C-alpha positions, 0 to 999 in steps of 0.5 A: 771173461763172460765169453770164457765162462760160456765156453767152459760151460758149453765144454762141460755140458758136452763132456757130460752128455758124451758120457751118457750118450752110449747105448740104447734106452733100457726100454728099447734094449730090454727085448734083446737081452739074452735069456738068463741061464738057470744057473746064473743070476742077472744083476742090473746096476743103474743110475738115474740122470742127475746133472750134478753127478754127470761128471762123476762116473763110478766103478762098481766092484763085485767081491773086490773085482771090477763089475763095470762103470756107471754114469748118470743116466745109464744102466748095465747088467751082467750074469753072475754066479748065484750066492752072496756077493759084496758090491762096492766102489773103487772110491768111497767107504760104502759096500752092500752084501747081496744074496743072489738066487739062481734064475733071478734078476736083482736091481741095484740103484747107485746114488750119491748121498750127501750127509748133513755136513755136506760130505758125499759118498756113493751108495748102492741099494737093492730096489724092487723090479717094478721101481727099477723098471720105472727108474731105468726106462730112459737110462742108456744101456752101456757095456760093463767094459766101458773102461776095459775093466771087466775081462 
């Protein structure tokens, strides 16, 4: 019985790390980001590493359409039209309205929040650029098309 438990734990750890092992770390990828067009807004979405959340990817929606995936310890970005947009998830009840200005970068942090009764929901919040840069430093940049959701 003990040996089976050990194998299951090794398998779980391998699968968890495989989902986070894509892409370069943010600090290495950042110098290669293309210049942002003046008529677009760049939106970064990231999740910091969390062992408990590794097996729970989240599909992020912008205005009800797929924006991309997030996994624990990953970051992604897209250049989108400015204006008011609603960010949400395919599962969960949380949504966030964000006003995007042309030529600016916005940083959204995804976390799993557990309330006092132990019921969890994924939330997203806007964070300051400096905070996001520190949080994202070692996250892996991934393509928004991880599961072919974005065309």
